[in-house]
C-alpha positions as CSV (number, residue, x, y, z in Angstrom):
1,X,18.0,28.7,64.9
2,X,21.1,27.0,66.3
3,X,20.3,24.0,66.5
4,X,29.6,-5.0,78.1
5,X,29.9,-8.4,76.6
6,X,30.6,-8.8,72.9
7,X,27.3,-10.6,72.4
8,X,25.4,-7.7,73.9
9,X,27.2,-4.5,72.8
10,X,29.6,-5.4,70.0
11,X,33.3,-5.6,70.0
12,X,34.8,-3.9,73.1
13,X,37.7,-2.8,71.0
14,X,35.5,-0.2,69.4
15,X,34.3,1.3,72.7
16,X,35.5,4.4,74.3
17,X,35.0,5.0,78.1
18,X,33.1,8.3,78.4
19,X,32.3,10.0,81.6
20,X,29.1,8.6,83.0
21,X,26.1,9.9,81.2
22,X,28.0,12.3,78.9
23,X,27.8,12.5,75.1
24,X,31.0,11.6,73.2
25,X,32.0,13.6,70.2
26,X,34.3,12.4,67.4
27,X,38.0,12.1,68.3
28,X,40.3,14.0,66.0
29,X,41.5,11.8,63.2
30,X,45.3,11.4,63.2
31,X,46.5,9.7,60.1
32,X,50.2,9.1,59.4
33,X,51.6,10.0,56.0
34,X,53.3,6.6,56.1
35,X,49.9,4.8,56.2
36,X,48.7,2.9,53.1
37,X,45.2,3.6,51.7
38,X,44.0,0.4,53.3
39,X,45.4,1.3,56.8
40,X,44.0,4.8,56.6
41,X,40.6,3.4,55.7
42,X,40.6,1.0,58.6
43,X,41.6,3.8,61.0
44,X,38.9,6.2,59.8
45,X,36.2,3.6,60.1
46,X,37.4,2.6,63.5
47,X,37.3,6.2,64.6
48,X,33.6,6.5,63.4
49,X,32.6,3.2,65.0
50,X,34.2,4.3,68.3
51,X,31.9,7.3,68.4
52,X,28.8,5.3,67.7
53,X,29.6,2.7,70.3
54,X,30.8,5.2,72.9
55,X,27.3,6.8,73.0
56,X,25.4,3.5,72.9
57,X,24.9,2.9,76.6
58,X,23.5,6.3,77.4
59,X,21.2,6.1,74.4
60,X,20.1,2.7,75.5
61,X,19.0,4.2,78.8
62,X,17.0,7.0,77.1
63,X,18.8,9.6,79.2
64,X,20.3,12.1,76.9
65,X,19.3,13.9,73.6
66,X,22.9,14.9,72.9
67,X,24.2,11.3,73.2
68,X,21.7,10.2,70.6
69,X,22.8,13.1,68.4
70,X,26.4,12.2,68.7
71,X,25.7,8.5,68.0
72,X,23.9,9.7,64.8
73,X,26.8,11.9,63.9
74,X,29.2,8.9,64.3
75,X,26.9,6.9,61.9
76,X,26.8,9.7,59.4
77,X,30.6,10.1,59.5
78,X,30.8,6.3,58.9
79,X,28.5,6.6,55.9
80,X,30.5,9.5,54.5
81,X,33.8,7.5,54.9
82,X,32.2,4.5,53.2
83,X,31.1,6.7,50.3
84,X,34.4,8.5,50.1
85,X,36.3,5.3,49.6
86,X,33.5,3.6,47.6
87,X,35.6,3.1,44.5
88,X,38.1,1.0,46.5
89,X,36.2,-0.9,49.1
90,X,32.9,-2.8,48.9
91,X,30.7,-3.1,52.0
92,X,28.6,-6.4,52.3
93,X,25.0,-5.8,51.4
94,X,23.6,-7.1,54.8
95,X,25.8,-4.7,56.7
96,X,24.7,-1.8,54.5
97,X,21.1,-2.7,55.1
98,X,21.5,-2.8,58.8
99,X,23.4,0.5,58.9
100,X,20.5,2.0,57.0
101,X,18.1,0.5,59.6
102,X,20.1,2.1,62.4
103,X,20.2,5.4,60.6
104,X,16.4,5.4,60.3
105,X,15.9,4.7,64.0
106,X,18.3,7.5,65.1
107,X,17.1,9.9,62.5
108,X,13.4,9.7,63.4
109,X,14.2,10.4,67.0
110,X,16.6,13.3,66.2
111,X,14.0,15.0,64.0
112,X,11.5,15.2,66.9
113,X,14.3,16.3,69.2
114,X,15.3,19.2,66.9
115,X,11.6,20.3,66.6
116,X,11.1,20.1,70.3
117,X,14.4,21.5,71.6
118,X,15.4,24.0,68.9
119,X,12.8,24.9,66.3
120,X,9.8,25.5,68.6
121,X,11.7,27.4,71.3
122,X,13.2,29.7,68.6
123,X,9.8,30.5,67.1
124,X,8.4,31.1,70.6
125,X,11.2,33.6,71.3
126,X,10.9,35.3,68.0
127,X,7.1,35.9,68.1
128,X,7.0,36.5,71.9
129,X,3.8,34.4,72.1
130,X,3.8,30.8,73.5
131,X,0.0,30.4,73.7
132,X,-0.1,28.9,70.2
133,X,2.9,26.6,70.7
134,X,2.3,25.0,74.1
135,X,0.1,22.2,72.8
136,X,2.5,21.5,69.9
137,X,5.4,21.4,72.3
138,X,3.6,18.9,74.4
139,X,2.8,16.7,71.4
140,X,6.4,17.0,70.1
141,X,7.6,15.9,73.6
142,X,5.4,12.8,73.4
143,X,6.7,11.9,70.0
144,X,10.3,12.5,71.1
145,X,9.9,10.1,74.1
146,X,8.2,7.6,71.9
147,X,11.1,7.7,69.4
148,X,13.8,7.5,72.1
149,X,12.1,4.4,73.4
150,X,12.2,2.9,70.0
151,X,15.9,3.7,69.6
152,X,16.7,2.3,73.1
153,X,15.0,-1.0,72.0
154,X,17.0,-1.0,68.7
155,X,20.4,-0.5,70.2
156,X,19.8,-3.2,72.9
157,X,18.5,-5.7,70.3
158,X,20.2,-8.8,68.9
159,X,20.1,-7.1,65.5
160,X,22.3,-4.2,66.7
161,X,24.7,-6.6,68.4
162,X,25.1,-8.7,65.2
163,X,25.6,-5.5,63.2
164,X,28.5,-4.4,65.5
165,X,30.0,-7.9,65.4
166,X,29.7,-8.3,61.6
167,X,31.1,-4.9,61.0
168,X,34.0,-5.4,63.3
169,X,34.9,-8.7,61.8
170,X,34.7,-7.3,58.3
171,X,36.9,-4.3,59.4
172,X,39.5,-6.3,61.3
173,X,39.8,-9.1,58.8
174,X,40.0,-6.7,55.8
175,X,36.9,-8.4,54.4
176,X,36.8,-6.1,51.4
177,X,39.8,-7.9,49.9
178,X,37.4,-10.8,48.9
179,X,35.3,-8.4,46.8
180,X,38.1,-6.5,45.1
181,X,37.8,-6.2,41.3
182,X,40.7,-7.5,39.3
183,X,41.8,-3.9,38.6
184,X,41.3,-1.4,41.4
185,X,41.5,2.4,40.6
186,X,44.7,2.6,42.7
187,X,46.6,-0.1,44.7
188,X,45.5,-0.3,48.3
189,X,49.2,-0.4,49.3
190,X,49.7,3.1,47.9
191,X,50.4,5.8,50.5
192,X,47.3,7.7,51.7
193,X,48.7,11.2,50.9
194,X,48.8,10.2,47.2
195,X,45.1,9.6,47.3
196,X,43.7,12.1,49.8
197,X,43.9,15.1,47.6
198,X,42.0,13.3,44.8
199,X,39.3,12.3,47.2
200,X,39.0,15.8,48.6
201,X,38.8,17.2,45.0
202,X,36.1,14.8,44.1
203,X,34.0,15.7,47.2
204,X,34.4,19.4,46.4
205,X,33.5,19.0,42.7
206,X,30.3,17.2,43.7
207,X,29.4,20.0,46.1
208,X,30.1,22.7,43.5
209,X,28.0,20.9,40.9
210,X,25.0,20.6,43.2
211,X,25.3,24.1,44.6
212,X,25.3,26.1,41.3
213,X,21.7,27.2,41.7
214,X,21.6,27.0,45.5
215,X,19.9,30.4,46.3
216,X,16.9,29.4,44.2
217,X,17.0,25.6,45.0
218,X,13.9,23.6,46.0
219,X,14.0,22.0,49.5
220,X,14.9,18.7,47.9
221,X,17.7,20.1,45.8
222,X,19.0,22.1,48.8
223,X,19.0,18.9,50.9
224,X,21.3,17.3,48.3
225,X,23.6,20.3,48.5
226,X,23.7,19.9,52.3
227,X,24.6,16.2,52.0
228,X,27.4,17.0,49.6
229,X,28.7,19.8,52.0
230,X,28.6,17.4,54.9
231,X,30.6,14.8,53.0
232,X,33.1,17.3,51.8
233,X,33.6,18.6,55.4
234,X,34.0,15.1,56.8
235,X,36.5,14.3,54.1
236,X,38.5,17.3,55.1
237,X,38.4,16.4,58.7
238,X,39.4,12.8,58.0
239,X,42.5,14.0,56.2
240,X,43.2,17.1,58.2
241,X,46.4,15.6,59.8
242,X,47.8,15.2,56.3
243,X,47.2,18.8,55.2
244,X,48.7,22.2,55.9
245,X,47.2,23.0,59.3
246,X,46.0,26.6,58.7
247,X,44.7,26.0,55.3
248,X,42.8,22.9,56.4
249,X,41.2,24.7,59.4
250,X,40.2,27.7,57.2
251,X,38.6,25.4,54.6
252,X,36.7,23.3,57.3
253,X,35.5,26.5,59.0
254,X,34.2,27.9,55.7
255,X,32.4,24.7,54.6
256,X,31.0,24.2,58.2
257,X,29.4,27.6,58.0
258,X,27.6,26.7,54.8
259,X,26.7,23.2,56.1
260,X,25.2,24.7,59.3
261,X,23.0,27.2,57.5
262,X,21.8,24.4,55.1
263,X,21.2,22.3,58.2
264,X,19.0,25.0,59.7
265,X,17.0,25.2,56.5
266,X,16.7,21.5,56.4
267,X,15.4,21.6,60.0
268,X,12.7,23.9,58.8
269,X,11.7,21.6,56.0
270,X,11.7,18.5,58.3
271,X,9.6,20.4,60.9
272,X,7.1,21.3,58.3
273,X,6.6,17.6,57.4
274,X,6.4,16.6,61.0
275,X,3.8,19.2,61.7
276,X,1.8,18.1,58.7
277,X,1.9,14.5,59.8
278,X,1.0,15.6,63.4
279,X,-2.1,17.5,62.1
280,X,-3.3,14.3,60.3
281,X,-3.3,12.6,63.7
282,X,-4.5,15.5,65.7
283,X,-7.0,17.7,63.9
284,X,-7.4,19.9,67.0
285,X,-3.8,21.2,66.4
286,X,-4.5,22.5,62.9
287,X,-4.7,26.2,63.8
288,X,-1.4,26.0,65.7
289,X,0.5,23.9,63.2
290,X,-0.7,26.2,60.4
291,X,0.7,29.2,62.2
292,X,4.1,27.5,62.8
293,X,4.3,26.3,59.2
294,X,3.6,29.7,57.9
295,X,6.5,31.1,60.1
296,X,8.8,28.4,58.8
297,X,8.1,29.2,55.2
298,X,8.7,32.9,55.8
299,X,12.0,32.2,57.6
300,X,13.2,30.0,54.8
301,X,12.5,32.6,52.2
302,X,14.2,35.3,54.3
303,X,17.5,33.3,54.4
304,X,18.1,33.3,50.7
305,X,20.5,36.2,50.9
306,X,22.5,34.5,53.7
307,X,22.7,31.3,51.7
308,X,24.0,33.2,48.7
309,X,26.7,35.0,50.8
310,X,27.9,31.7,52.4
311,X,28.0,30.0,49.0
312,X,30.0,32.8,47.5
313,X,32.5,32.6,50.3
314,X,32.8,28.8,49.9
315,X,33.1,29.0,46.1
316,X,36.1,31.3,46.6
317,X,37.9,29.0,49.1
318,X,40.8,26.9,48.0
319,X,41.2,23.2,48.6
320,X,43.9,22.6,51.3
321,X,47.0,20.6,50.3
């Protein structure tokens, strides 16, 4: 299941110019070994913010599912970067709250998109019978449109514009310096290669700790492993230009395989909750949703062996230097 003015749109310095109507993926991060920790932090956050803003116009026009997905990826990369450097830099509470608000808007729409565009078509193809799914597909399409409309309203709102302005000002002015503790874990003027390996090691240790019982994990525990895998992968991608090329690519490929499989299982869990909520609103869909939820449960159980294999492969991988 593979699934224009500053006042209006935020600082133009964070905008890319994508081809009209096309989704914009993350640009490769190219850090210099001469950069300080602070300079690298700024560059990584700017890269993430570029991806968010580059997809904003298409999302505002409710035209493209992939653009919304890439906007959300940019936000998740930003969240991961903020978490990765969390011991060194403090984000203002109001900006954190507004980023969470934006994440909720994008996430709610993306959940229905995945159900509509990936999960339901996969099930229909697997069972060879669309009669039980057609009404669910129609209901999911309605929900998807509803959520896309809500996102379009959000990203054209004054609240979104203020968020982009505030974040840009904080980023460009190094606003974190005002909140630095008297003793930071490591000087911000240190070279980023001196810190990168420690941050990668921390991300990997967190993933290994959460994944010890992965094959038998509950959906909630598996979700935590997925989040840790995502953050470890993003960390490796942020620092890829500082690492041995082949080793870095091999590590990212291995962890991406694990993350993708965990993502598919998370899609199953999210779909189950969406269908449960849908049934509360539409009792006439109970028979169809029950059939689909039963299939999702069986699929999840059948993937235990694959998860174990991917985890074993990851656990044997070496952290790139």
